[in-house]
C-alpha positions in Angstrom: 0.0 0.0 0.0 1.1 3.6 -0.7 0.7 6.3 1.9 -2.6 7.4 0.4 -3.9 3.8 0.8 -3.7 2.8 -2.8 -2.3 -0.6 -3.8 1.4 -0.5 -4.4 3.1 -2.4 -7.2 3.5 -6.1 -6.5 6.9 -7.0 -5.2 9.1 -9.2 -7.5 9.0 -12.9 -7.2 12.1 -14.0 -5.4 14.6 -16.8 -5.8 16.6 -17.8 -2.8 20.4 -17.7 -3.0 21.8 -17.8 0.6 19.3 -20.3 2.0 17.4 -23.3 0.7 13.9 -22.3 -0.3 11.1 -24.2 1.4 8.6 -23.3 -1.3 8.4 -24.0 -4.9 8.7 -21.6 -7.9 11.1 -18.9 -8.9 12.0 -17.0 -5.8 15.0 -15.0 -4.8 16.1 -13.1 -1.7 16.2 -9.3 -2.1 19.3 -7.3 -2.8 20.9 -4.9 -0.4 19.4 -2.0 -2.3 15.9 -3.5 -2.4 16.0 -4.0 1.4 17.2 -0.4 1.8 14.2 0.7 -0.3 11.8 -1.2 2.0 12.9 1.1 4.8 13.7 4.3 2.9 11.0 4.5 0.2 8.1 2.7 1.7 8.1 3.9 5.2 5.0 5.3 6.9 6.7 8.4 8.3 4.3 11.3 8.5 1.3 9.1 7.3 -0.8 9.8 10.4 0.1 13.4 11.1 -0.6 14.5 14.6 -1.7 11.0 15.5 1.6 9.6 14.4 2.9 8.6 17.9 0.4 5.7 17.8 1.7 4.4 14.5 -0.1 1.7 12.6 -2.5 1.1 15.5 -4.4 4.1 13.8 -5.5 1.5 11.3 -7.6 -0.2 14.0 -10.7 2.0 13.7 -13.9 1.6 15.7 -15.4 -0.1 12.7 -12.5 -2.5 12.6 -13.0 -3.4 16.3 -16.7 -4.1 15.7 -16.0 -6.3 12.8 -13.4 -8.2 14.8 -15.9 -8.7 17.6 -18.3 -10.4 15.2 -15.7 -13.2 14.8 -16.5 -14.4 18.3 -18.9 -17.4 17.9 -17.9 -20.1 20.4 -16.4 -17.9 23.2 -13.3 -20.1 23.4 -10.3 -18.1 24.7 -6.6 -18.9 24.3 -3.8 -17.0 26.1 -0.8 -16.2 23.9 1.5 -15.5 26.9 4.4 -17.5 28.2 4.6 -18.0 32.0 6.3 -15.2 33.9 10.0 -16.2 33.4 11.6 -16.4 36.8 14.0 -19.3 36.1 17.4 -18.4 34.7 18.3 -20.2 31.4 20.3 -19.5 28.3 17.2 -17.9 26.7 16.4 -16.0 29.9 19.7 -14.5 31.1 17.9 -11.7 32.9 15.1 -13.6 34.7 12.0 -11.8 35.9 11.6 -11.4 39.7 8.7 -12.4 41.9 8.5 -12.8 45.6 5.6 -13.0 48.0 5.3 -11.5 51.4 2.7 -12.6 54.0 1.1 -10.1 56.5 -0.8 -10.6 59.6 -4.2 -8.9 59.7 -5.7 -8.5 63.2 -7.4 -10.2 64.9 -7.0 -13.5 63.1 -6.6 -13.0 59.4 -3.8 -12.2 56.9 -2.9 -11.3 53.4 -0.3 -12.1 50.8 1.2 -9.7 48.3 3.6 -10.0 45.3 6.6 -8.0 44.1 7.2 -8.2 40.3 10.2 -7.0 38.5 11.3 -7.5 34.9 13.8 -6.4 32.2 11.3 -7.7 29.7 12.9 -7.0 26.3 14.7 -10.1 25.2 13.6 -13.7 24.4 11.8 -14.9 27.5 9.0 -12.5 28.4 5.9 -12.1 26.2 5.8 -8.4 25.7 4.8 -5.6 23.4 7.4 -3.3 21.9 6.6 0.4 21.8 7.6 2.3 18.6 10.4 4.0 20.5 12.1 0.7 21.3 14.3 0.4 18.2 15.8 2.5 15.4 18.6 2.6 12.8 21.0 5.2 11.5 18.2 7.0 9.7 16.2 7.5 12.9 13.4 6.1 14.9 9.7 5.9 14.1 8.3 8.8 12.2 11.8 10.2 11.5 12.4 11.2 15.1 15.9 11.5 16.6 16.4 9.0 19.5 18.8 11.4 21.1 15.9 13.8 21.6 13.1 11.3 22.2 14.8 8.8 24.7 15.3 10.5 28.1 16.1 9.1 31.5 12.5 10.0 32.4 11.0 8.0 29.5 10.4 8.4 25.8 8.6 11.5 24.6 7.3 10.0 21.3 6.0 6.5 20.3 5.9 5.2 23.9 3.7 2.4 25.2 1.1 4.6 26.8 0.0 5.6 23.3 -1.8 2.2 23.3 -3.2 2.3 26.9 -6.8 2.1 25.7 -6.0 -1.4 24.5 -5.6 -3.1 21.2 -8.5 -5.1 19.9 -8.6 -6.3 16.3 -8.8 -9.2 13.9 -6.0 -11.7 14.3 -4.9 -14.0 11.5 -2.6 -17.0 12.2 -0.2 -18.2 9.4 1.0 -21.7 10.3 4.4 -22.1 8.8 5.2 -25.6 10.1 1.9 -27.0 8.9 2.5 -25.5 5.4 6.0 -26.9 5.3 5.1 -30.3 6.7 7.9 -29.9 9.3 7.7 -29.3 13.1 9.4 -25.9 13.1 11.4 -23.3 11.2 15.2 -23.9 11.1 18.3 -21.8 10.8 18.7 -23.0 7.2 15.2 -22.1 6.1 14.0 -18.8 7.5 10.4 -17.6 6.7 10.2 -15.5 3.6 7.6 -13.0 2.5 6.6 -15.0 -0.5 6.0 -18.0 1.8 3.6 -16.0 3.9 1.7 -15.1 0.7 1.6 -18.8 -0.1 0.4 -19.8 3.4 -2.4 -17.2 3.4 -3.5 -18.5 0.0 -3.4 -22.1 1.1 -5.3 -21.4 4.3 -7.9 -19.4 2.4 -7.4 -16.2 4.4 -7.0 -12.6 3.2 -5.1 -10.1 5.3 -6.8 -6.8 5.8 -5.6 -3.3 6.9 -5.4 -3.1 10.7 -5.1 -6.9 11.2 -2.8 -8.5 13.8 -0.6 -10.9 11.8 0.3 -13.9 13.9 3.2 -15.9 12.5 3.6 -19.3 14.1 7.1 -20.8 13.5 7.0 -23.8 15.9 9.2 -22.4 18.7 8.0 -24.9 21.3 8.8 -27.9 19.1 12.2 -26.4 18.3 13.0 -25.9 22.0 12.0 -29.5 22.8 14.5 -30.8 20.2 17.3 -28.3 20.9 17.1 -28.0 24.7 15.7 -24.5 24.5 15.4 -21.5 22.2 18.3 -19.0 22.4 17.9 -15.5 21.0 21.6 -14.9 20.4 24.0 -15.1 18.6 22.0 -17.1 16.1 18.3 -18.0 15.9 15.8 -19.1 13.3 12.8 -16.9 12.4 11.6 -14.5 9.8 13.8 -13.2 7.0 13.9 -9.5 6.1 12.0 -10.3 2.9 8.9 -10.4 5.1 8.9 -6.6 5.4 7.0 -6.0 2.1 4.3 -8.5 3.1 3.8 -6.5 6.3 3.7 -3.2 4.5 1.6 -4.3 1.5 -1.1 -5.6 3.8 -1.1 -2.6 6.2 -0.5 -4.8 9.3 -1.1 -3.0 12.6 0.4 -5.7 14.9 2.9 -8.5 14.3 2.6 -11.3 16.8 5.4 -14.0 16.5 7.1 -16.7 18.5 10.6 -16.9 16.9 10.9 -13.3 15.8 13.4 -12.3 13.1 16.2 -14.6 11.9 19.6 -13.6 13.3 22.1 -12.7 12.1 21.0 -11.2 8.7 23.1 -11.1 5.6 22.4 -7.4 5.1 24.3 -6.3 8.2 21.2 -4.5 9.5 20.9 -3.6 13.2 17.3 -4.8 12.9 15.7 -7.0 10.3 11.9 -7.6 10.6 12.0 -5.6 13.8 12.5 -2.6 11.5 8.7 -2.8 10.9 8.4 -0.9 14.1 10.4 2.2 13.1 9.7 2.0 9.4 6.0 1.2 9.3 4.8 2.0 12.9 3.9 -1.7 13.5 3.4 -2.9 17.1 5.6 -6.0 17.7 4.4 -8.6 20.2 7.5 -10.7 20.9 7.8 -14.2 22.4 4.2 -15.1 22.0 3.2 -18.6 22.9 1.5 -19.8 19.7 1.5 -23.6 19.8 -1.9 -23.7 21.7 -3.3 -21.1 19.3 -2.3 -23.1 16.3 -4.0 -26.2 17.8 -7.1 -24.2 18.6 -7.2 -22.9 14.9 -7.2 -26.6 13.8 -9.9 -27.5 16.3 -12.1 -24.6 15.2 -11.4 -25.0 11.5 -10.4 -21.3 11.0 -7.4 -19.1 11.2 -9.1 -15.8 12.1 -10.3 -14.6 15.5 -10.6 -11.7 17.8 -7.4 -10.7 19.6 -7.0 -8.4 22.6 -3.8 -6.9 23.9 -3.7 -4.6 26.9 -0.3 -3.1 27.8 0.5 -1.5 31.2 -0.1 2.3 31.2 3.5 3.3 31.7 4.1 6.9 30.6 7.1 7.1 28.4 7.7 3.3 28.5 9.5 1.4 25.7 7.1 -1.5 26.0 5.2 -3.7 28.4 4.7 -7.3 29.4 1.3 -8.5 28.1 -1.1 -11.4 28.3 -2.7 -11.3 24.8 -5.9 -13.4 24.4 -7.4 -14.8 21.2 -11.2 -15.3 21.3 -13.0 -17.6 18.9 
């Protein structure tokens, strides 16, 4: 889509060179200049004017929410959150904190209370990235200068409180392992943009502006076979070629389990995470998607209502969340 909402020219069909292609047909990975053009020529900077701090969440209109609510027919709910990660592990080098204190309440009662603490960005906590979280040498979301926006007191633009009224929209799951006939995405076969197109077509779903795109890559099965899922220095996930798919379909939220493949062959500081500062897309990292994928099979559909409610932290770079899919 262009900034005025008209359809953009279709991206070229791609043939893979650096990785083995898990789909058929003539495909190729994009060149360095093509990838640069995704971020330079197709960004959404300035698209929403004075409402720009909220980014692509502006695509979720009241009408979009009402339409999403109509998808609820059985009332089945599925949490997309991982448990609060208090146990140290290679994928959780900065474990969350929780302790409980008991208090006596005269004359013969009591109470218990928790303390929670978390450095939630990383690979363990299910969380929502605010638009101020990442940037490249060209700047952060909407062309802002991170040296001016990021302060010790919090971010002054694109912070998580922009979404404090909650995010409620249509979610669409694309099941990569099912499409491939394999249990999970591997390092040798990252998810490409043309593959997402193929999966949507095979599943009979059409992405619409303001949707939450849910990409299931089989992280739990991968972790079971590999003794865990480590975010660095290498990890399987989505290739930078997925950026045009996200932009073309005017995605508002990207929900994913493996996140972007790392490292990338373009020497970018951020690959698919660049959708945040280029397109204004909210990124929901470390989602637990295996139960949702099973629910989609049980229900016989890949679309549902999804709700995401971040903490109202003024100037925050993100928030732990418990997203819920409703069928």
